[in-house]
N, CA and C atoms as an extended XYZ file, in Angstrom:
507
Properties=species:S:1:pos:R:3:atomname:S:1:resname:S:1:resid:I:1 pbc="F F F"
N         0.858       -1.167       -0.002 N   UNK     1
C         0.004       -0.002        0.006 CA  UNK     1
C         0.889        1.234        0.008 C   UNK     1
N         0.644        2.212       -0.850 N   UNK     2
C         1.431        3.412       -0.944 CA  UNK     2
C         1.138        4.280        0.313 C   UNK     2
N         2.139        4.997        0.755 N   UNK     3
C         2.002        5.844        1.962 CA  UNK     3
C         0.982        6.952        1.800 C   UNK     3
N         0.814        7.417        0.584 N   UNK     4
C        -0.111        8.535        0.366 CA  UNK     4
C        -1.582        8.102        0.373 C   UNK     4
N        -1.860        6.856        0.379 N   UNK     5
C        -3.226        6.386        0.298 CA  UNK     5
C        -3.927        6.263        1.641 C   UNK     5
N        -3.231        6.404        2.743 N   UNK     6
C        -3.828        6.268        4.050 CA  UNK     6
C        -3.986        4.798        4.421 C   UNK     6
N        -4.561        4.584        5.553 N   UNK     7
C        -4.696        3.228        6.060 CA  UNK     7
C        -5.995        2.542        5.679 C   UNK     7
N        -6.979        3.294        5.235 N   UNK     8
C        -8.249        2.698        4.867 CA  UNK     8
C        -8.489        2.896        3.361 C   UNK     8
N        -8.288        1.830        2.552 N   UNK     9
C        -8.354        2.017        1.134 CA  UNK     9
C        -9.721        2.396        0.586 C   UNK     9
N       -10.797        2.259        1.361 N   UNK    10
C       -12.123        2.571        0.881 CA  UNK    10
C       -12.440        4.059        0.944 C   UNK    10
N       -11.568        4.861        1.533 N   UNK    11
C       -11.900        6.265        1.748 CA  UNK    11
C       -12.004        7.090        0.461 C   UNK    11
N       -11.119        6.844       -0.497 N   UNK    12
C       -11.082        7.609       -1.712 CA  UNK    12
C       -10.426        8.959       -1.551 C   UNK    12
N       -10.019        9.328       -0.367 N   UNK    13
C        -9.367       10.617       -0.109 CA  UNK    13
C        -7.882       10.477       -0.264 C   UNK    13
N        -7.245       11.445       -0.837 N   UNK    14
C        -5.776       11.495       -0.895 CA  UNK    14
C        -5.335       12.268        0.323 C   UNK    14
N        -4.624       11.618        1.211 N   UNK    15
C        -4.192       12.266        2.426 CA  UNK    15
C        -2.864       11.673        2.860 C   UNK    15
N        -1.757       12.317        2.510 N   UNK    16
C        -0.446       11.752        2.713 CA  UNK    16
C        -0.090       11.351        4.161 C   UNK    16
N        -0.695       11.963        5.174 N   UNK    17
C        -0.324       11.613        6.511 CA  UNK    17
C        -1.046       10.393        7.030 C   UNK    17
N        -1.853        9.752        6.209 N   UNK    18
C        -2.495        8.484        6.585 CA  UNK    18
C        -3.801        8.663        7.345 C   UNK    18
N        -4.276        9.894        7.504 N   UNK    19
C        -5.556       10.084        8.215 CA  UNK    19
C        -6.620       10.493        7.181 C   UNK    19
N        -7.834       10.310        7.520 N   UNK    20
C        -8.912       10.639        6.613 CA  UNK    20
C        -9.544       11.942        7.081 C   UNK    20
N        -9.859       12.762        6.091 N   UNK    21
C       -10.614       13.991        6.435 CA  UNK    21
C       -12.072       13.619        6.389 C   UNK    21
N       -12.839       13.948        7.421 N   UNK    22
C       -14.235       13.681        7.516 CA  UNK    22
C       -15.016       14.958        7.681 C   UNK    22
N       -16.088       15.065        6.904 N   UNK    23
C       -16.979       16.215        6.990 CA  UNK    23
C       -16.234       17.530        6.752 C   UNK    23
N       -15.269       17.485        5.894 N   UNK    24
C       -14.551       18.708        5.551 CA  UNK    24
C       -15.245       19.356        4.364 C   UNK    24
N       -15.709       20.600        4.536 N   UNK    25
C       -16.436       21.263        3.448 CA  UNK    25
C       -15.498       21.506        2.273 C   UNK    25
N       -16.077       21.410        1.096 N   UNK    26
C       -15.293       21.733       -0.102 CA  UNK    26
C       -14.977       23.221       -0.105 C   UNK    26
N       -13.804       23.553       -0.557 N   UNK    27
C       -13.434       24.961       -0.615 CA  UNK    27
C       -13.257       25.316       -2.102 C   UNK    27
N       -13.507       26.558       -2.388 N   UNK    28
C       -13.326       27.018       -3.756 CA  UNK    28
C       -12.033       27.802       -3.796 C   UNK    28
N       -11.584       28.021       -4.992 N   UNK    29
C       -10.349       28.769       -5.172 CA  UNK    29
C       -10.490       30.163       -4.597 C   UNK    29
N        -9.504       30.648       -3.903 N   UNK    30
C        -9.616       31.944       -3.313 CA  UNK    30
C        -9.766       33.034       -4.398 C   UNK    30
N       -10.604       33.978       -4.161 N   UNK    31
C       -10.748       35.111       -5.086 CA  UNK    31
C       -10.634       36.375       -4.272 C   UNK    31
N       -10.513       37.459       -4.998 N   UNK    32
C       -10.297       38.726       -4.329 CA  UNK    32
C       -11.505       39.074       -3.483 C   UNK    32
N       -11.195       39.514       -2.288 N   UNK    33
C       -12.260       39.955       -1.381 CA  UNK    33
C       -12.922       41.196       -1.944 C   UNK    33
N       -14.257       41.306       -1.724 N   UNK    34
C       -14.947       42.490       -2.278 CA  UNK    34
C       -14.316       43.799       -1.772 C   UNK    34
N       -13.806       43.803       -0.572 N   UNK    35
C       -13.228       45.019       -0.006 CA  UNK    35
C       -11.948       45.458       -0.750 C   UNK    35
N       -11.343       44.539       -1.493 N   UNK    36
C       -10.111       44.857       -2.260 CA  UNK    36
C       -10.441       45.379       -3.647 C   UNK    36
N       -11.672       45.396       -4.017 N   UNK    37
C       -12.093       45.776       -5.373 CA  UNK    37
C       -12.731       47.182       -5.358 C   UNK    37
N       -12.646       47.881       -6.465 N   UNK    38
C       -13.341       49.189       -6.553 CA  UNK    38
C       -14.839       49.029       -6.402 C   UNK    38
N       -15.505       50.003       -5.778 N   UNK    39
C       -16.938       49.976       -5.567 CA  UNK    39
C       -17.694       49.739       -6.844 C   UNK    39
N       -17.355       50.410       -7.933 N   UNK    40
C       -18.071       50.278       -9.187 CA  UNK    40
C       -18.001       48.829       -9.677 C   UNK    40
N       -16.849       48.203       -9.531 N   UNK    41
C       -16.688       46.794       -9.951 CA  UNK    41
C       -17.552       45.853       -9.102 C   UNK    41
N       -17.562       46.057       -7.821 N   UNK    42
C       -18.397       45.254       -6.940 CA  UNK    42
C       -19.862       45.453       -7.297 C   UNK    42
N       -20.273       46.702       -7.498 N   UNK    43
C       -21.688       46.991       -7.839 CA  UNK    43
C       -22.070       46.243       -9.109 C   UNK    43
N       -21.225       46.310      -10.122 N   UNK    44
C       -21.508       45.660      -11.388 CA  UNK    44
C       -21.615       44.157      -11.227 C   UNK    44
N       -20.712       43.569      -10.479 N   UNK    45
C       -20.746       42.134      -10.203 CA  UNK    45
C       -21.996       41.717       -9.483 C   UNK    45
N       -22.372       42.477       -8.461 N   UNK    46
C       -23.541       42.205       -7.706 CA  UNK    46
C       -24.839       42.282       -8.573 C   UNK    46
N       -24.911       43.284       -9.422 N   UNK    47
C       -26.068       43.447      -10.274 CA  UNK    47
C       -26.128       42.328      -11.328 C   UNK    47
N       -24.980       41.874      -11.787 N   UNK    48
C       -24.958       40.732      -12.733 CA  UNK    48
C       -25.414       39.485      -12.062 C   UNK    48
N       -24.979       39.257      -10.834 N   UNK    49
C       -25.420       38.068      -10.074 CA  UNK    49
C       -26.915       38.140       -9.733 C   UNK    49
N       -27.379       39.331       -9.416 N   UNK    50
C       -28.815       39.515       -9.131 CA  UNK    50
C       -29.605       39.193      -10.403 C   UNK    50
N       -29.202       39.646      -11.536 N   UNK    51
C       -29.931       39.318      -12.782 CA  UNK    51
C       -29.880       37.819      -13.072 C   UNK    51
N       -28.784       37.174      -12.767 N   UNK    52
C       -28.710       35.732      -12.974 CA  UNK    52
C       -29.653       35.001      -12.003 C   UNK    52
N       -29.760       35.529      -10.774 N   UNK    53
C       -30.747       34.991       -9.817 CA  UNK    53
C       -32.144       35.087      -10.394 C   UNK    53
N       -32.509       36.247      -10.969 N   UNK    54
C       -33.826       36.424      -11.587 CA  UNK    54
C       -34.068       35.393      -12.709 C   UNK    54
N       -33.064       35.164      -13.546 N   UNK    55
C       -33.225       34.182      -14.650 CA  UNK    55
C       -33.403       32.754      -14.091 C   UNK    55
N       -32.589       32.408      -13.095 N   UNK    56
C       -32.694       31.042      -12.504 CA  UNK    56
C       -34.034       30.900      -11.792 C   UNK    56
N       -34.462       31.912      -11.063 N   UNK    57
C       -35.742       31.912      -10.349 CA  UNK    57
C       -36.873       31.576      -11.315 C   UNK    57
N       -36.861       32.207      -12.466 N   UNK    58
C       -37.910       31.978      -13.495 CA  UNK    58
C       -37.840       30.531      -13.971 C   UNK    58
N       -36.614       30.012      -14.309 N   UNK    59
C       -36.483       28.641      -14.786 CA  UNK    59
C       -36.929       27.618      -13.742 C   UNK    59
N       -36.642       27.898      -12.471 N   UNK    60
C       -36.979       26.999      -11.363 CA  UNK    60
C       -38.513       26.785      -11.321 C   UNK    60
N       -39.246       27.858      -11.459 N   UNK    61
C       -40.701       27.757      -11.423 CA  UNK    61
C       -41.281       27.139      -12.710 C   UNK    61
N       -40.661       27.378      -13.826 N   UNK    62
C       -41.111       26.791      -15.085 CA  UNK    62
C       -40.883       25.282      -15.121 C   UNK    62
N       -39.834       24.812      -14.443 N   UNK    63
C       -39.488       23.391      -14.479 CA  UNK    63
C       -39.890       22.623      -13.190 C   UNK    63
N       -40.236       23.357      -12.169 N   UNK    64
C       -40.509       22.769      -10.836 CA  UNK    64
C       -39.303       21.993      -10.312 C   UNK    64
N       -38.125       22.487      -10.617 N   UNK    65
C       -36.887       21.864      -10.225 CA  UNK    65
C       -35.998       22.888       -9.575 C   UNK    65
N       -35.913       22.947       -8.228 N   UNK    66
C       -35.137       23.950       -7.586 CA  UNK    66
C       -33.611       23.663       -7.477 C   UNK    66
N       -33.124       22.592       -8.099 N   UNK    67
C       -31.740       22.185       -7.938 CA  UNK    67
C       -30.762       23.244       -8.373 C   UNK    67
N       -31.046       23.996       -9.395 N   UNK    68
C       -30.144       25.038       -9.901 CA  UNK    68
C       -30.091       26.272       -9.007 C   UNK    68
N       -31.077       26.431       -8.173 N   UNK    69
C       -31.210       27.632       -7.351 CA  UNK    69
C       -30.016       27.885       -6.415 C   UNK    69
N       -29.401       26.818       -5.939 N   UNK    70
C       -28.284       26.975       -4.989 CA  UNK    70
C       -27.046       27.664       -5.612 C   UNK    70
N       -27.026       27.776       -6.925 N   UNK    71
C       -25.930       28.481       -7.577 CA  UNK    71
C       -26.052       29.980       -7.468 C   UNK    71
N       -27.260       30.500       -7.164 N   UNK    72
C       -27.489       31.931       -7.097 CA  UNK    72
C       -28.124       32.398       -5.806 C   UNK    72
N       -28.586       31.481       -4.988 N   UNK    73
C       -29.258       31.830       -3.739 CA  UNK    73
C       -28.730       31.047       -2.598 C   UNK    73
N       -28.886       31.599       -1.400 N   UNK    74
C       -28.451       30.940       -0.175 CA  UNK    74
C       -29.548       31.112        0.865 C   UNK    74
N       -29.417       30.359        1.987 N   UNK    75
C       -30.401       30.447        3.046 CA  UNK    75
C       -30.393       31.822        3.685 C   UNK    75
N       -31.530       32.339        4.101 N   UNK    76
C       -32.808       31.586        4.262 CA  UNK    76
C       -33.653       31.573        2.971 C   UNK    76
N       -33.324       32.358        1.959 N   UNK    77
C       -34.142       32.426        0.762 CA  UNK    77
C       -34.145       31.129       -0.034 C   UNK    77
N       -33.059       30.453       -0.077 N   UNK    78
C       -32.949       29.171       -0.768 CA  UNK    78
C       -33.986       28.175       -0.257 C   UNK    78
N       -34.091       28.024        1.041 N   UNK    79
C       -35.051       27.110        1.642 CA  UNK    79
C       -36.482       27.532        1.350 C   UNK    79
N       -36.749       28.835        1.461 N   UNK    80
C       -38.109       29.363        1.219 CA  UNK    80
C       -38.609       29.057       -0.234 C   UNK    80
N       -37.756       29.300       -1.196 N   UNK    81
C       -38.163       29.113       -2.584 CA  UNK    81
C       -38.214       27.627       -2.887 C   UNK    81
N       -37.294       26.834       -2.352 N   UNK    82
C       -37.310       25.384       -2.607 CA  UNK    82
C       -38.616       24.817       -2.078 C   UNK    82
N       -39.041       25.211       -0.876 N   UNK    83
C       -40.315       24.702       -0.337 CA  UNK    83
C       -41.479       25.119       -1.196 C   UNK    83
N       -41.513       26.337       -1.676 N   UNK    84
C       -42.620       26.812       -2.508 CA  UNK    84
C       -42.682       26.035       -3.819 C   UNK    84
N       -41.510       25.820       -4.431 N   UNK    85
C       -41.460       25.084       -5.701 CA  UNK    85
C       -41.969       23.625       -5.491 C   UNK    85
N       -41.519       23.041       -4.396 N   UNK    86
C       -41.997       21.682       -4.095 CA  UNK    86
C       -43.494       21.612       -3.846 C   UNK    86
N       -44.010       22.626       -3.186 N   UNK    87
C       -45.486       22.722       -2.969 CA  UNK    87
C       -46.197       22.889       -4.304 C   UNK    87
N       -45.658       23.723       -5.176 N   UNK    88
C       -46.307       23.929       -6.498 CA  UNK    88
C       -46.247       22.631       -7.297 C   UNK    88
N       -45.125       21.917       -7.274 N   UNK    89
C       -45.018       20.660       -7.996 CA  UNK    89
C       -46.027       19.612       -7.424 C   UNK    89
N       -46.155       19.590       -6.108 N   UNK    90
C       -47.108       18.622       -5.462 CA  UNK    90
C       -48.555       18.937       -5.863 C   UNK    90
N       -48.852       20.180       -6.171 N   UNK    91
C       -50.170       20.583       -6.630 CA  UNK    91
C       -50.395       20.297       -8.123 C   UNK    91
N       -49.323       19.876       -8.782 N   UNK    92
C       -49.450       19.545      -10.213 CA  UNK    92
C       -49.466       20.773      -11.071 C   UNK    92
N       -48.834       21.833      -10.657 N   UNK    93
C       -48.848       23.099      -11.367 CA  UNK    93
C       -47.411       23.525      -11.736 C   UNK    93
N       -47.343       24.363      -12.731 N   UNK    94
C       -46.117       25.112      -13.053 CA  UNK    94
C       -46.521       26.539      -13.278 C   UNK    94
N       -45.597       27.445      -13.052 N   UNK    95
C       -45.832       28.885      -13.253 CA  UNK    95
C       -44.908       29.396      -14.373 C   UNK    95
N       -45.476       30.224      -15.196 N   UNK    96
C       -44.664       30.943      -16.218 CA  UNK    96
C       -45.007       32.399      -16.062 C   UNK    96
N       -43.962       33.216      -16.106 N   UNK    97
C       -44.191       34.646      -15.936 CA  UNK    97
C       -43.094       35.430      -16.641 C   UNK    97
N       -43.414       36.679      -16.880 N   UNK    98
C       -42.467       37.579      -17.533 CA  UNK    98
C       -42.350       38.811      -16.648 C   UNK    98
N       -41.109       39.025      -16.155 N   UNK    99
C       -40.825       40.197      -15.313 CA  UNK    99
C       -39.883       41.139      -16.016 C   UNK    99
N       -40.039       42.411      -15.718 N   UNK   100
C       -39.099       43.458      -16.125 CA  UNK   100
C       -38.461       43.998      -14.854 C   UNK   100
N       -37.148       44.079      -14.880 N   UNK   101
C       -36.420       44.489      -13.703 CA  UNK   101
C       -35.648       45.781      -13.982 C   UNK   101
N       -35.495       46.599      -12.978 N   UNK   102
C       -34.722       47.831      -13.040 CA  UNK   102
C       -33.939       47.975      -11.743 C   UNK   102
N       -32.977       47.041      -11.538 N   UNK   103
C       -32.279       46.959      -10.275 CA  UNK   103
C       -31.149       47.996      -10.163 C   UNK   103
N       -30.981       48.436       -8.908 N   UNK   104
C       -29.892       49.350       -8.548 CA  UNK   104
C       -29.366       49.046       -7.156 C   UNK   104
N       -28.071       49.248       -6.976 N   UNK   105
C       -27.492       49.076       -5.671 CA  UNK   105
C       -27.859       50.325       -4.834 C   UNK   105
N       -28.354       50.101       -3.610 N   UNK   106
C       -28.681       51.270       -2.829 CA  UNK   106
C       -27.950       51.313       -1.481 C   UNK   106
N       -27.338       50.235       -1.061 N   UNK   107
C       -26.597       50.279        0.225 CA  UNK   107
C       -25.686       49.081        0.318 C   UNK   107
N       -24.798       49.096        1.319 N   UNK   108
C       -23.938       47.980        1.558 CA  UNK   108
C       -23.599       47.888        3.039 C   UNK   108
N       -23.364       46.696        3.506 N   UNK   109
C       -22.971       46.524        4.914 CA  UNK   109
C       -21.595       47.097        5.152 C   UNK   109
N       -21.271       47.440        6.402 N   UNK   110
C       -19.966       48.026        6.704 CA  UNK   110
C       -18.849       47.135        6.336 C   UNK   110
N       -19.009       45.816        6.458 N   UNK   111
C       -17.919       44.883        6.122 CA  UNK   111
C       -17.811       44.652        4.617 C   UNK   111
N       -18.758       45.187        3.836 N   UNK   112
C       -18.679       45.038        2.386 CA  UNK   112
C       -19.123       43.691        1.838 C   UNK   112
N       -19.538       42.780        2.720 N   UNK   113
C       -19.876       41.435        2.305 CA  UNK   113
C       -21.350       41.267        1.953 C   UNK   113
N       -22.155       42.268        2.189 N   UNK   114
C       -23.552       42.253        1.797 CA  UNK   114
C       -23.859       43.569        1.096 C   UNK   114
N       -24.448       43.467       -0.085 N   UNK   115
C       -24.809       44.610       -0.859 CA  UNK   115
C       -26.324       44.504       -1.061 C   UNK   115
N       -27.020       45.636       -0.897 N   UNK   116
C       -28.437       45.690       -1.000 CA  UNK   116
C       -28.905       46.300       -2.302 C   UNK   116
N       -29.810       45.603       -2.975 N   UNK   117
C       -30.312       45.987       -4.253 CA  UNK   117
C       -31.809       46.344       -4.099 C   UNK   117
N       -32.209       47.448       -4.773 N   UNK   118
C       -33.581       47.821       -4.820 CA  UNK   118
C       -34.021       47.653       -6.283 C   UNK   118
N       -35.214       47.121       -6.458 N   UNK   119
C       -35.679       46.826       -7.809 CA  UNK   119
C       -37.174       46.987       -7.909 C   UNK   119
N       -37.645       47.735       -8.879 N   UNK   120
C       -39.058       47.828       -9.155 CA  UNK   120
C       -39.340       46.722      -10.224 C   UNK   120
N       -39.859       45.615       -9.746 N   UNK   121
C       -40.095       44.444      -10.592 CA  UNK   121
C       -41.523       44.557      -11.140 C   UNK   121
N       -41.630       44.646      -12.448 N   UNK   122
C       -42.915       44.723      -13.114 CA  UNK   122
C       -43.266       43.355      -13.735 C   UNK   122
N       -44.346       42.741      -13.281 N   UNK   123
C       -44.757       41.468      -13.848 CA  UNK   123
C       -45.720       41.798      -14.977 C   UNK   123
N       -45.344       41.449      -16.203 N   UNK   124
C       -46.199       41.698      -17.361 CA  UNK   124
C       -47.259       40.620      -17.515 C   UNK   124
N       -46.862       39.405      -17.280 N   UNK   125
C       -47.810       38.274      -17.418 CA  UNK   125
C       -47.393       37.204      -16.430 C   UNK   125
N       -48.383       36.517      -15.880 N   UNK   126
C       -48.121       35.431      -14.920 CA  UNK   126
C       -49.244       34.434      -15.038 C   UNK   126
N       -48.888       33.189      -15.451 N   UNK   127
C       -49.918       32.178      -15.709 CA  UNK   127
C       -49.543       30.871      -14.999 C   UNK   127
N       -50.565       30.186      -14.533 N   UNK   128
C       -50.436       28.885      -13.904 CA  UNK   128
C       -50.898       27.839      -14.948 C   UNK   128
N       -50.134       26.747      -15.030 N   UNK   129
C       -50.452       25.685      -15.990 CA  UNK   129
C       -50.536       24.332      -15.263 C   UNK   129
N       -51.297       23.420      -15.783 N   UNK   130
C       -51.335       22.046      -15.253 CA  UNK   130
C       -50.071       21.370      -15.759 C   UNK   130
N       -49.327       20.779      -14.828 N   UNK   131
C       -48.126       20.050      -15.209 CA  UNK   131
C       -48.455       18.756      -15.959 C   UNK   131
N       -49.668       18.258      -15.765 N   UNK   132
C       -50.101       17.023      -16.423 CA  UNK   132
C       -50.561       17.260      -17.842 C   UNK   132
N       -51.435       18.260      -18.031 N   UNK   133
C       -52.060       18.489      -19.349 CA  UNK   133
C       -51.385       19.613      -20.124 C   UNK   133
N       -50.747       20.514      -19.423 N   UNK   134
C       -50.146       21.686      -20.095 CA  UNK   134
C       -51.103       22.817      -20.314 C   UNK   134
N       -52.376       22.625      -19.935 N   UNK   135
C       -53.394       23.662      -20.160 CA  UNK   135
C       -53.300       24.724      -19.078 C   UNK   135
N       -53.584       25.967      -19.503 N   UNK   136
C       -53.558       27.072      -18.570 CA  UNK   136
C       -54.720       26.901      -17.597 C   UNK   136
N       -54.445       27.069      -16.302 N   UNK   137
C       -55.472       26.907      -15.272 CA  UNK   137
C       -55.742       28.194      -14.538 C   UNK   137
N       -55.031       29.250      -14.803 N   UNK   138
C       -55.267       30.493      -14.108 CA  UNK   138
C       -54.084       31.457      -14.277 C   UNK   138
N       -54.233       32.557      -13.631 N   UNK   139
C       -53.220       33.574      -13.718 CA  UNK   139
C       -53.000       34.215      -12.395 C   UNK   139
N       -51.840       34.732      -12.228 N   UNK   140
C       -51.565       35.459      -10.987 CA  UNK   140
C       -51.723       36.911      -11.163 C   UNK   140
N       -51.756       37.610      -10.068 N   UNK   141
C       -51.850       39.066      -10.107 CA  UNK   141
C       -50.594       39.713      -10.628 C   UNK   141
N       -50.691       40.480      -11.656 N   UNK   142
C       -49.540       41.213      -12.187 CA  UNK   142
C       -49.336       42.488      -11.439 C   UNK   142
N       -48.500       43.336      -11.955 N   UNK   143
C       -48.297       44.646      -11.321 CA  UNK   143
C       -46.806       44.903      -11.107 C   UNK   143
N       -46.540       46.015      -10.443 N   UNK   144
C       -45.186       46.423      -10.177 CA  UNK   144
C       -45.003       46.588       -8.681 C   UNK   144
N       -43.993       45.950       -8.166 N   UNK   145
C       -43.706       46.020       -6.732 CA  UNK   145
C       -42.250       46.294       -6.534 C   UNK   145
N       -41.985       47.043       -5.470 N   UNK   146
C       -40.610       47.320       -5.093 CA  UNK   146
C       -40.072       46.168       -4.270 C   UNK   146
N       -38.910       45.667       -4.670 N   UNK   147
C       -38.248       44.554       -3.979 CA  UNK   147
C       -36.905       45.055       -3.431 C   UNK   147
N       -36.660       44.783       -2.149 N   UNK   148
C       -35.355       45.050       -1.531 CA  UNK   148
C       -34.671       43.670       -1.295 C   UNK   148
N       -33.464       43.576       -1.806 N   UNK   149
C       -32.812       42.255       -1.837 CA  UNK   149
C       -31.366       42.383       -1.277 C   UNK   149
N       -31.040       41.408       -0.424 N   UNK   150
C       -29.664       41.314        0.105 CA  UNK   150
C       -28.905       40.328       -0.759 C   UNK   150
N       -27.758       40.763       -1.259 N   UNK   151
C       -26.869       39.886       -2.008 CA  UNK   151
C       -25.581       39.774       -1.222 C   UNK   151
N       -25.279       38.540       -0.813 N   UNK   152
C       -24.212       38.290        0.143 CA  UNK   152
C       -23.024       37.555       -0.517 C   UNK   152
N       -21.843       37.978       -0.175 N   UNK   153
C       -20.629       37.333       -0.678 CA  UNK   153
C       -20.318       36.124        0.213 C   UNK   153
N       -20.265       34.941       -0.440 N   UNK   154
C       -20.040       33.707        0.316 CA  UNK   154
C       -19.281       32.700       -0.539 C   UNK   154
N       -18.175       32.214        0.037 N   UNK   155
C       -17.381       31.194       -0.645 CA  UNK   155
C       -16.950       31.599       -2.044 C   UNK   155
N       -16.592       32.877       -2.183 N   UNK   156
C       -16.036       33.344       -3.455 CA  UNK   156
C       -17.033       33.785       -4.486 C   UNK   156
N       -18.336       33.859       -4.132 N   UNK   157
C       -19.338       34.267       -5.080 CA  UNK   157
C       -20.425       35.070       -4.388 C   UNK   157
N       -21.173       35.828       -5.134 N   UNK   158
C       -22.321       36.573       -4.618 CA  UNK   158
C       -23.598       35.778       -4.807 C   UNK   158
N       -24.415       35.711       -3.746 N   UNK   159
C       -25.686       35.006       -3.803 CA  UNK   159
C       -26.755       35.802       -3.089 C   UNK   159
N       -27.994       35.678       -3.604 N   UNK   160
C       -29.088       36.369       -2.983 CA  UNK   160
C       -29.468       35.584       -1.712 C   UNK   160
N       -29.573       36.309       -0.617 N   UNK   161
C       -29.888       35.654        0.651 CA  UNK   161
C       -31.265       35.981        1.178 C   UNK   161
N       -31.778       37.148        0.868 N   UNK   162
C       -33.075       37.571        1.401 CA  UNK   162
C       -33.665       38.551        0.408 C   UNK   162
N       -35.002       38.576        0.365 N   UNK   163
C       -35.689       39.569       -0.476 CA  UNK   163
C       -37.031       39.887        0.182 C   UNK   163
N       -37.374       41.144        0.111 N   UNK   164
C       -38.655       41.603        0.695 CA  UNK   164
C       -39.420       42.374       -0.362 C   UNK   164
N       -40.687       42.030       -0.535 N   UNK   165
C       -41.535       42.747       -1.496 CA  UNK   165
C       -42.224       43.866       -0.698 C   UNK   165
N       -42.061       45.102       -1.164 N   UNK   166
C       -42.668       46.250       -0.521 CA  UNK   166
C       -43.920       46.681       -1.307 C   UNK   166
N       -44.249       47.955       -1.173 N   UNK   167
C       -45.420       48.538       -1.830 CA  UNK   167
C       -45.233       48.561       -3.319 C   UNK   167
N       -46.357       48.870       -3.984 N   UNK   168
C       -46.343       49.036       -5.447 CA  UNK   168
C       -45.399       50.187       -5.824 C   UNK   168
N       -44.814       50.043       -6.983 N   UNK   169
C       -43.968       51.134       -7.507 CA  UNK   169
C       -44.390       51.551       -8.894 C   UNK   169
């Protein structure tokens, strides 16, 4: 047995000292901390990630599959949306909608790891369909609402962590 393989061949871990790492979270390649970047660059990155969240959010409801959501969202929002999508799927429904966004950065936390986005989201159309037949079964209320969203830097990427829908805009 090679020394680099450890004492337990079933582990699959490469660990030269012969011990196994257990429950060690995967780490991503280090990237520049947001505090080391110019504000304009951070703002642009955050808005790009927010827009990606909006695209993924739409696909998640169209497919009733929340698996992709973890690439753009984190808890507590990740759990909330996942539960809602699972509930929608259990009801045999899918949602299709068209939103127009006009997002802007309006604040940031002192540590620079959370940036707050304000967005007047206008829903042009929102329809519910039967997942079984594909027929339209209803529609949701459209309109324009102000959304305040926290986008948090975590493990080398920006993810939406919370969002609040406010009054009409």
